[in-house]
C-alpha positions in Angstrom: -11.9 -27.6 -15.2 -9.6 -25.0 -16.8 -5.8 -25.7 -16.6 -5.2 -21.9 -16.6 -6.3 -20.3 -13.4 -6.8 -16.6 -13.2 -4.9 -14.7 -10.6 -7.1 -13.5 -7.8 -6.6 -9.8 -7.1 -5.5 -9.1 -3.5 -8.0 -7.2 -1.3 -5.6 -4.4 -1.4 -5.3 -4.1 -5.2 -7.7 -1.1 -5.2 -5.8 0.5 -2.3 -2.5 0.1 -4.2 -4.0 1.6 -7.4 -5.4 4.6 -5.6 -2.2 5.3 -3.7 -0.1 4.8 -6.8 -2.3 7.5 -8.5 -2.2 9.8 -5.5 1.6 9.6 -5.1 2.5 9.4 -8.8 5.7 11.5 -9.4 6.5 11.2 -5.7 7.0 7.5 -5.1 7.6 4.5 -7.3 4.9 1.8 -7.6 7.3 -0.5 -5.7 7.5 1.9 -2.8 3.7 2.1 -2.7 3.4 -1.7 -2.8 5.9 -2.0 0.1 4.1 0.5 2.2 0.7 -1.3 1.6 2.3 -4.6 2.5 3.9 -3.1 5.7 0.6 -1.5 6.6 -1.2 -4.8 6.1 1.2 -6.7 8.4 1.2 -3.9 11.0 -2.5 -3.8 11.2 -2.7 -7.6 11.5 -0.1 -7.5 14.3 -1.9 -4.8 16.2 -5.6 -5.5 15.6 -5.7 -9.1 14.3 -7.4 -8.0 11.1 -6.4 -5.7 8.3 -9.4 -4.0 6.7 -8.5 -2.4 3.4 -9.6 1.1 4.6 -7.3 0.8 7.7 -4.4 -0.5 5.5 -5.0 2.5 3.1 -4.9 5.0 6.0 -1.7 3.5 7.4 0.0 3.2 4.1 -0.9 6.8 3.2 0.7 8.1 6.4 3.9 6.1 5.6 4.0 7.5 2.1 3.5 11.1 3.4 6.3 10.6 5.9 8.6 9.2 3.3 7.9 12.2 1.0 8.6 14.6 3.8 11.9 13.0 4.6 12.9 13.0 0.9 12.0 16.7 0.6 14.1 17.6 3.7 17.1 15.7 2.3 16.8 17.4 -1.1 
């Protein structure tokens, strides 16, 4: 057995990567990660399960709202 275990990617790694690309130049990767995490926990709380497609939709909405607020402040 290997002493060095590879890190298992989260089920939301692809979601994060897609949203990082979509919001590049708008939000930092940290902001995207936080939105994905918040969407994950929110979906779990409401539905009991957080399917990656649901998490992606919720996180995208959060990111759009954050971008809108930032543009109104600027």
